[in-house]
C-alpha positions, 0 to 999 in steps of 0.5 A, spaced: 772 697 350 774 693 357 780 689 353 783 696 350 783 699 357 787 693 360 792 694 354 793 701 356 794 699 363 799 694 362 803 701 359 802 704 366 796 709 363 791 706 368 789 713 370 787 715 363 779 715 363 776 712 357 769 714 355 763 709 355 761 709 347 754 707 346 751 705 340 746 711 341 752 715 341 755 712 334 748 713 331 748 720 334 755 722 331 753 719 324 747 723 323 750 729 325 756 728 320 751 726 315 747 732 316 753 737 316 755 733 309 749 734 306 749 742 308 756 742 305 754 739 299 748 744 298 752 750 300 757 748 294 752 747 289 749 754 290 752 762 291 752 761 298 759 757 297 762 764 295 759 767 302 762 761 306 769 763 303 768 770 305 765 769 312 772 765 313 776 771 310 772 776 315 773 771 321 781 771 320 781 778 319 777 778 326 782 774 329 788 778 327 785 784 329 783 781 336 790 779 337 793 786 335 788 789 339 785 793 333 779 795 337 775 799 332 776 794 326 773 788 331 767 793 333 766 794 326 766 786 324 762 784 330 756 789 328 757 788 321 755 781 322 749 782 326 746 786 320 749 782 315 745 776 317 739 779 315 742 781 308 744 774 307 737 771 308 734 776 303 740 775 298 740 768 298 732 767 299 732 763 292 737 758 295 734 757 302 727 756 299 730 751 294 733 747 300 726 747 304 722 745 298 728 739 297 727 737 305 719 737 305 718 734 298 724 731 295 729 729 299 725 725 304 721 721 299 728 720 295 731 717 301 725 713 305 722 710 298 725 706 293 725 709 286 719 707 281 722 703 276 716 705 271 716 712 272 724 712 270 722 708 264 717 713 262 722 719 264 727 716 259 723 715 254 721 722 254 728 724 254 729 721 248 724 724 245 726 731 247 733 730 245 730 728 238 726 735 238 732 739 240 736 736 235 731 738 230 730 745 233 737 746 233 738 745 226 732 750 224 734 755 230 728 754 233 728 757 240 725 752 246 725 751 253 723 744 256 723 742 264 723 735 266 720 734 273 723 730 278 722 729 285 720 737 287 713 738 284 712 744 278 705 744 279 705 751 281 708 753 275 704 748 271 698 751 273 699 758 270 700 755 263 696 752 258 694 744 260 696 739 255 697 733 258 699 729 252 704 723 251 711 727 250 713 726 242 719 730 238 713 731 233 709 735 238 714 739 241 717 741 235 710 743 233 709 747 240 715 751 239 714 753 232 714 760 231 708 764 230 704 758 233 699 760 239 704 755 244 711 757 242 712 763 247 714 760 254 716 753 257 714 746 257 713 742 263 715 734 262 712 729 268 714 722 266 712 721 259 707 726 258 707 734 256 703 737 262 703 744 260 706 749 255 707 757 255 709 756 262 713 762 265 719 760 269 723 765 275 729 768 272 735 768 275 738 774 278 745 771 277 750 773 271 750 767 267 754 770 261 754 775 255 750 773 249 745 769 253 737 772 253 731 771 257 730 764 255 737 762 258 736 766 265 729 762 265 732 756 265 737 757 270 732 760 275 728 754 274 733 749 276 735 754 282 728 754 284 727 746 283 731 740 282 728 740 275 733 739 269 731 744 264 733 743 256 734 750 252 735 751 245 738 758 243 734 761 237 740 765 235 745 760 235 741 753 235 746 751 241 743 746 246 744 747 253 742 744 260 741 747 266 742 743 273 742 745 280 743 753 278 748 752 273 748 752 266 752 747 262 754 749 255 758 747 249 755 739 250 753 735 244 746 732 244 750 725 246 753 728 252 746 731 254 743 724 253 748 721 258 747 726 263 739 726 263 738 718 262 737 715 269 739 708 270 734 702 268 735 695 272 731 692 266 736 687 262 733 689 256 735 696 256 735 699 249 741 703 246 739 710 243 743 714 238 742 720 234 743 720 227 745 727 224 742 730 219 746 732 213 
């Protein structure tokens, strides 16, 4: 910094006062920038992004009304925002709940600890079994709803279902969702490579997810809004396989594309290749 001041003083700019920048100041700015970045990412993944765009538009109208001295419009906007803050807390309660859960359970652990390689391997094994079962159930038009637990615990949802605690296999999943069986109604939760519970009830999303989609798809989106789980859903009407991630329902994907989205990176050099064999 001293050298920079000397260079500017040679140009006759010695009167300029340069602030002293300490290491703590740089660290402080990096922390604030990171927090703003994370908040913007969270906003973009939720319905709150549309809210932000609406607030920007209202702010522009407010500035224009002040410049043009439109007192009535300015008064209405200011008082509406005071009431609107309470409305926002009510309307976006699921998103705020998810954010607080991620901060308390998921994200902090994720940043402070290294991923468990064993758990990643077990999870990827379960993903392969899930997709094999999804392929079979898709051909048979068997409805299914399967949530893969990640950082945020699904223990509260799991406790309301029927405990299974069995190694995840495509055969067991197909049997669970077979029509007329005692466990087919509801959802299944997967933790690592185990099926922990069946007949679980997921929260339904309040968003409009499109026509032709029923309760099973609404539950898939609702579960992905309330947690960081990935939810695989097989349509009973069409046999289509979809996936719900971060409050969004992704449709019209092949099983190979869904597999690439779900499998996590393994560092083992002996990583096995996996492919589907389509049935005639």
